[in-house]
Structure formats: structure tokens, C-alpha cells
C-alpha positions as CSV (number, residue, x, y, z in Angstrom):
1,M,18.2,3.6,48.0
2,K,15.3,2.2,46.0
3,K,13.4,5.6,46.4
4,S,16.4,7.5,45.3
5,I,16.5,5.4,42.1
6,G,12.9,5.7,41.4
7,L,13.1,9.6,41.8
8,A,16.1,9.6,39.5
9,L,14.1,7.6,36.8
10,S,11.1,10.0,37.2
11,A,13.3,13.0,36.7
12,L,14.8,11.5,33.7
13,L,11.5,10.5,32.2
14,I,10.3,14.1,32.6
15,A,13.4,15.4,31.0
16,W,12.9,13.1,28.0
17,S,9.4,14.1,27.7
18,A,10.2,17.8,27.9
19,T,12.8,17.2,25.2
20,A,10.5,15.3,22.9
21,L,7.7,18.1,23.2
22,A,10.3,20.7,22.5
23,Q,11.4,18.7,19.4
24,D,7.9,18.1,18.1
25,A,7.2,22.0,18.6
26,A,10.3,22.7,16.7
27,L,9.5,20.5,13.7
28,I,5.9,21.9,13.5
29,E,7.1,25.5,13.5
30,A,9.7,24.5,10.8
31,A,7.1,22.7,8.8
32,K,4.6,25.6,8.8
33,K,7.4,28.0,7.4
34,E,7.6,25.7,4.4
35,R,3.8,26.0,4.0
36,K,3.2,22.7,2.0
37,V,4.3,19.2,1.3
38,V,4.1,17.3,-2.1
39,W,2.9,13.7,-2.0
40,Y,3.2,11.3,-4.8
41,T,1.2,8.3,-3.9
42,S,-0.6,5.2,-5.2
43,L,-3.2,5.3,-2.4
44,A,-6.6,5.7,-4.0
45,I,-7.9,9.2,-4.3
46,P,-10.7,9.0,-1.7
47,S,-8.3,7.6,0.8
48,S,-5.3,9.9,0.0
49,T,-7.3,13.1,0.0
50,M,-9.0,12.0,3.4
51,L,-5.5,11.7,4.9
52,A,-4.5,15.0,3.4
53,H,-7.5,16.7,5.0
54,L,-7.0,15.1,8.4
55,F,-3.4,16.5,8.3
56,M,-4.3,20.0,7.1
57,N,-7.1,20.2,9.7
58,K,-4.5,19.4,12.5
59,Y,-1.7,21.5,11.2
60,K,-3.3,24.7,9.8
61,G,-1.3,26.5,7.2
62,I,0.3,23.5,5.6
63,E,-1.1,22.3,2.4
64,V,-0.8,18.7,1.3
65,E,-0.4,18.6,-2.5
66,V,-1.6,15.0,-3.6
67,H,-0.5,13.6,-6.8
68,R,-2.2,10.2,-7.2
69,S,-1.3,7.5,-9.8
70,G,-0.5,3.9,-10.1
71,S,2.6,2.6,-8.5
72,Q,4.7,2.3,-11.7
73,R,3.7,5.8,-12.8
74,V,4.7,7.3,-9.5
75,L,8.2,5.7,-9.9
76,Q,8.3,6.6,-13.4
77,R,7.5,10.3,-12.7
78,T,9.9,10.4,-9.7
79,M,12.9,9.2,-11.9
80,Q,12.2,11.4,-14.8
81,E,12.2,14.4,-12.5
82,I,15.3,13.4,-10.8
83,S,17.1,13.0,-14.1
84,A,16.0,16.3,-15.1
85,G,17.2,18.0,-12.0
86,I,13.6,18.9,-11.0
87,K,13.1,18.9,-7.2
88,N,9.3,18.7,-6.6
89,V,8.4,15.6,-4.7
90,D,8.6,15.4,-0.9
91,I,7.1,12.0,0.0
92,I,7.0,8.9,-2.3
93,H,4.5,6.1,-1.6
94,T,3.8,3.1,-3.8
95,S,2.5,-0.4,-3.5
96,D,5.7,-1.9,-4.9
97,A,8.2,-2.4,-2.2
98,G,10.8,-3.2,-4.8
99,H,10.7,0.5,-5.7
100,F,12.1,1.5,-2.4
101,V,15.0,-0.9,-2.8
102,L,15.9,0.8,-6.2
103,L,15.6,4.3,-4.7
104,K,17.6,3.5,-1.6
105,D,20.3,1.9,-3.6
106,K,20.5,5.0,-5.9
107,G,20.8,7.2,-2.8
108,L,17.5,9.1,-3.5
109,L,15.9,8.6,-0.1
110,M,16.3,10.6,3.1
111,K,17.0,8.5,6.3
112,Y,14.3,9.4,8.8
113,V,12.7,7.1,11.4
114,P,9.3,8.4,12.4
115,K,8.7,7.6,16.3
116,A,5.6,5.2,16.0
117,V,7.4,2.6,13.6
118,E,9.7,1.6,16.4
119,S,6.9,-0.9,17.5
120,F,6.1,-2.1,14.0
121,P,6.9,-5.5,12.8
122,A,10.1,-6.2,10.9
123,G,8.2,-6.7,7.6
124,F,6.9,-3.1,7.8
125,K,10.2,-1.2,8.1
126,D,13.6,-1.1,6.4
127,S,16.3,-2.0,8.9
128,D,18.5,0.9,7.5
129,G,15.6,3.6,8.3
130,F,14.9,4.8,4.8
131,Y,11.3,3.5,4.2
132,Y,8.3,2.1,6.1
133,G,5.0,0.2,5.3
134,M,2.3,2.8,5.6
135,R,-0.4,0.3,4.9
136,A,-0.9,-3.2,3.6
137,T,-3.6,-5.0,1.7
138,L,-4.3,-8.3,0.2
139,S,-4.9,-9.3,-3.5
140,V,-8.0,-11.5,-3.6
141,I,-10.5,-13.0,-5.8
142,A,-14.0,-11.4,-6.0
143,Y,-17.3,-12.1,-7.8
144,N,-20.7,-10.5,-8.4
145,P,-23.3,-12.5,-6.3
146,K,-26.1,-11.1,-8.3
147,I,-24.7,-13.0,-11.3
148,L,-23.0,-15.9,-9.7
149,A,-24.4,-18.3,-6.9
150,D,-22.0,-18.9,-4.0
151,K,-21.6,-22.5,-4.9
152,E,-20.8,-21.6,-8.5
153,A,-18.2,-18.9,-7.7
154,P,-14.3,-19.7,-7.8
155,Q,-12.9,-20.4,-4.4
156,A,-9.2,-21.2,-5.4
157,W,-6.7,-19.6,-7.6
158,K,-6.7,-22.7,-9.9
159,D,-10.5,-22.5,-10.1
160,L,-10.0,-19.4,-12.3
161,L,-8.4,-21.5,-14.9
162,D,-11.8,-23.2,-15.8
163,P,-12.6,-22.5,-19.5
164,K,-16.2,-21.7,-18.1
165,W,-14.9,-18.3,-17.1
166,R,-13.8,-17.4,-20.6
167,G,-14.6,-13.8,-21.3
168,K,-16.0,-13.3,-17.7
169,Q,-13.0,-12.4,-15.8
170,V,-11.0,-9.0,-15.2
171,T,-7.4,-8.5,-14.2
172,A,-5.4,-5.4,-13.2
173,H,-1.9,-4.9,-14.7
174,P,1.6,-5.3,-13.0
175,G,3.0,-2.8,-15.3
176,Y,0.7,-0.2,-13.6
177,S,-0.2,-1.4,-10.2
178,G,2.4,-2.4,-7.4
179,I,-0.3,-4.5,-5.7
180,I,-0.6,-6.7,-9.0
181,M,3.2,-6.8,-9.3
182,T,3.3,-8.5,-5.8
183,H,0.3,-10.6,-6.7
184,V,2.0,-12.0,-9.9
185,L,5.3,-12.7,-8.2
186,A,3.5,-14.5,-5.2
187,L,1.5,-16.7,-7.5
188,V,4.5,-17.4,-9.7
189,K,6.5,-18.6,-6.8
190,E,3.5,-20.8,-5.9
191,F,2.4,-22.1,-9.2
192,G,5.1,-21.1,-11.8
193,W,4.4,-19.0,-15.1
194,D,2.3,-21.8,-16.5
195,Y,-0.5,-20.7,-14.1
196,F,-0.6,-17.2,-16.0
197,K,-0.1,-18.8,-19.3
198,A,-3.3,-21.0,-18.7
199,L,-5.2,-18.0,-17.2
200,A,-4.6,-15.8,-20.3
201,Q,-6.5,-18.5,-22.3
202,N,-9.7,-17.2,-20.7
203,K,-9.4,-13.9,-22.6
204,L,-9.5,-11.5,-19.6
205,H,-10.5,-8.0,-19.6
206,L,-7.5,-5.9,-18.7
207,V,-7.6,-2.8,-16.6
208,Q,-4.8,-0.7,-14.9
209,S,-5.1,-0.2,-11.3
210,A,-5.6,-2.8,-8.7
211,N,-8.7,-0.7,-7.7
212,D,-10.3,-0.9,-11.0
213,P,-11.5,-4.6,-11.0
214,A,-14.0,-3.6,-8.1
215,G,-16.1,-1.4,-10.4
216,V,-16.0,-4.0,-13.3
217,V,-17.1,-6.7,-11.0
218,A,-19.8,-4.6,-9.3
219,S,-21.2,-3.4,-12.5
220,G,-21.5,-7.0,-13.9
221,E,-19.3,-6.2,-17.0
222,R,-17.2,-9.1,-15.8
223,P,-18.5,-11.0,-12.9
224,V,-15.2,-12.5,-11.7
225,G,-12.1,-10.4,-10.5
226,V,-9.0,-12.7,-10.6
227,N,-7.1,-10.2,-8.4
228,G,-7.4,-6.7,-7.0
229,A,-6.9,-4.6,-3.8
230,E,-8.9,-6.3,-1.1
231,Y,-9.4,-3.0,0.6
232,F,-11.1,-1.5,-2.4
233,Y,-13.3,-4.4,-3.0
234,Y,-14.3,-4.0,0.7
235,K,-15.0,-0.2,0.3
236,T,-17.1,-0.9,-2.8
237,L,-19.0,-3.7,-1.0
238,K,-19.6,-1.4,2.1
239,Q,-21.1,1.2,-0.3
240,G,-23.8,-1.3,-1.2
241,N,-22.4,-2.7,-4.4
242,P,-23.0,-6.4,-5.2
243,I,-19.4,-8.0,-4.3
244,K,-18.3,-11.1,-2.4
245,I,-14.6,-11.3,-1.6
246,V,-12.9,-14.8,-1.6
247,Y,-9.7,-15.4,0.4
248,P,-8.2,-18.5,-1.2
249,K,-7.1,-21.2,1.2
250,E,-3.9,-21.9,-0.7
251,G,-2.8,-18.5,0.4
252,V,-3.4,-14.7,-0.2
253,P,-0.7,-12.3,-1.6
254,L,0.2,-9.8,1.3
255,V,1.1,-6.3,-0.2
256,V,3.0,-3.9,2.2
257,S,3.1,-0.4,0.7
258,P,6.0,1.5,1.8
259,T,6.5,5.4,2.1
260,A,9.8,7.3,2.1
261,I,11.0,10.9,2.1
262,A,12.9,12.0,-1.1
263,K,16.5,12.9,-0.3
264,D,16.1,16.2,-2.0
265,S,12.8,17.0,-0.5
266,P,12.1,20.8,-1.1
267,H,10.0,20.9,1.9
268,P,11.9,18.4,4.2
269,N,10.4,19.4,7.6
270,A,6.8,19.3,6.3
271,A,7.6,15.9,4.9
272,K,8.8,14.7,8.2
273,L,5.8,16.1,10.0
274,F,3.5,14.5,7.5
275,T,5.4,11.2,7.9
276,E,5.1,11.4,11.6
277,F,1.5,12.0,11.1
278,I,0.5,9.2,8.9
279,F,2.2,6.6,11.4
280,T,0.2,7.8,14.3
281,K,-2.4,5.5,15.8
282,E,-5.0,8.2,14.8
283,A,-4.0,8.0,11.1
284,Q,-3.4,4.2,11.1
285,Q,-6.7,3.5,12.8
286,T,-8.5,5.7,10.3
287,L,-7.0,3.7,7.3
288,A,-8.3,0.5,9.1
289,D,-11.8,1.9,9.8
290,R,-12.7,4.0,6.9
291,E,-10.6,2.2,4.0
292,G,-10.5,-1.5,5.2
293,L,-6.7,-1.4,5.1
294,Y,-4.4,-3.4,7.4
295,T,-1.4,-1.6,9.1
296,G,1.8,-2.4,11.0
297,H,0.6,-0.3,14.1
298,P,0.2,-3.0,17.0
299,E,-2.6,-0.9,18.7
300,V,-4.9,-0.7,15.6
301,T,-8.1,-2.8,15.5
302,Y,-10.1,-3.9,12.5
303,P,-13.7,-4.2,11.4
304,K,-15.4,-7.4,12.7
305,D,-16.4,-8.3,9.0
306,K,-12.8,-8.4,7.8
307,P,-10.5,-11.4,8.5
308,V,-7.4,-11.0,10.8
309,L,-4.2,-11.5,9.0
310,K,-3.1,-14.4,11.4
311,A,-6.2,-16.2,10.4
312,L,-5.0,-16.3,6.7
313,K,-2.1,-18.2,4.9
314,L,-0.3,-15.2,3.7
315,L,2.0,-15.2,0.7
316,A,4.8,-12.6,1.1
317,V,7.5,-11.7,-1.4
318,S,10.6,-9.9,-0.5
319,P,11.2,-6.2,-1.7
320,D,14.6,-7.3,-3.2
321,E,13.2,-10.0,-5.2
322,L,10.4,-7.6,-6.5
323,E,13.1,-5.2,-7.7
324,K,15.1,-8.1,-9.3
325,R,12.2,-9.6,-11.2
326,N,10.3,-6.4,-12.1
327,E,11.2,-6.3,-15.7
328,E,10.6,-10.1,-16.2
329,I,7.2,-9.9,-14.6
330,K,6.1,-7.1,-16.7
331,K,7.5,-8.7,-19.9
332,R,6.0,-12.2,-19.2
333,F,2.5,-10.6,-18.4
334,V,2.5,-8.7,-21.7
335,E,3.5,-11.9,-23.5
336,F,0.5,-13.9,-22.0
337,F,-2.1,-11.3,-22.0
338,G,-1.0,-9.2,-25.1
339,A,-0.9,-5.8,-23.4
């Protein structure tokens, strides 16, 4: 009896595997007929083009057309094209999870579940199957060790309020960057708006992208970054630049960056295939190894010189609250920082 059950299960597994392989082959063939996929992304150019080339090398004949901008610009372009009846974008990826609540509520996303995400933690996937966390990073403090000794450098968020840092700090902007949108909301929930009102008194240098502070700090133009994408600080450090990263003990904002397929994708099969690809262990491990990013893939390992997420106190915010407070955050930031 047991032997017959085992044989039946083996036969069933073989049948399932054959069906899955046939489905994969059919998707690849359909994607190749479409010839390209158009990707609107906030992922830094070196990272996004690296993923695009990996995909194009694996699936010859399918071009990945990368359009990189800040998260808020990606959403703005997407909404403007939709309003004008332009069907250009296939895949949308930003670092503001609230964008995907908005797009989902407006019926602008295709429901599609890539196979690999079934094992991802809940915080990396929409329960209804419309969007998934492609990557995650942290927003951290950083400083230039050629200018500041370790004992002098800020180690906590409130250390940044010290008047001695007046004219010596750089911040990215939540009106451009989804990472900074999440950063601001996470710290407002911890410390209130008075924190940012006080921080603004130090006359910070404003940049756009969450990646921009790394260059400013490394050059010494402003020796302290009050926020910024941890993965890009890490990449800049590994390139031999003078940067030290601080993970404040009060908590570090965790930024999960979703991706989704546009409902009216002009290349839907190529979009599905690219989505399947970016969630494979191969692609997710590459993001961790080359880019210093975190992912939701349970089998991915990380460089030994990066902290594991479970060792940090993480400050997470919900996509729904990000969407609801988006305009408030941009308005108050401009009120305090003047731009």
C-alpha cells in the first residue's frame, strides 16, 4: 500500500514538473515574439543595467529598455502617460511602497504571482498578488572618516541635531526619493515633526536621490549624511571611498522597494518573464553580492561586512500609511527645508 502511494506521488510530481517546464517554455517563446520589455525603475543605473544585461544574456533576443529616475518621477511619468492614453511601460519599480497601493487601488496593475515569491516573508508581497518587494535597503547615517574621527561622528539620529553640524550635513529629498519618503515617515513616527524642524536649523545641503549623499560625503563637500540608501553608501565604500556607515541603535528605517507589471503592459509576456527572472535566487543573490542590497529570498546570503537585518532594530512603515501621508510629508519637508 505504502509503495503504491509513493509511486503515485512520484508520478504526480513528474507530471507537475513536466507541466511547469512546458509553461516556462511557452512563456519564453511568447516573450521572444514581443522582443522587448520596458522597465521604469528607481534602482541606481549601475544596478538596473546590470540586471538588464544578465536577463538579456540569458534570454537572447529580448531587449530590456531601462528608464531610471527617482521614485516620485517614476510614478509621475507613469500617471501622466496613463492619463494621455500612452501604453509604454511594462514594469514599474520604485522605493515608495505607497505608490503600489495607489496604482492597485486605481486598477492599474496586472495581477501576477512569480513562482519564487511564494517563499518570501509577508512584508515583501501584496496579499492580493499585484506587487512584490524586489529589494530592500536601509536609510542610515554616514560620515567621512578622513574629516571626522570616529569618536566625533554622530552615532544616533538626535546627534544630528547638534548645532556643531551646521553647514556640514547633506540630505536627500522625499519629493524625489521613495527611500527618503519612507525614512521621513519612520522618524516622524519615532520623534515627531519637531525632529525635522530642529534638523533644518543646521542648514543642510539638499540633493535629490537617496544615492546622492554618498558622493557628497565621500568628496568631503559635506562630511555627514543624515540619511541615504545604505546599499549605495556600501557600494561607494567598497570602491575605496572614505565613508563609514552608522546604524543607529534607536532603529533604522527599512525600505522595501516593490515591483509590479502595468495592467496595460504592451509586452505582457516579456514583462512576466523579466519579473520571474528578477525574483530568482540568481538575480536576488547578485543584488546582495554586487549591490549590497537585502532581499526577501530566504536562500540569499550576504557579505560578511554587512549586518544581518535580524541584528538591527528596524523601523518599518506600512504601504497604506505611506500613501495616505505622501502629500503631508512632501509639504512639511519643504516647509522646514525651504525646497
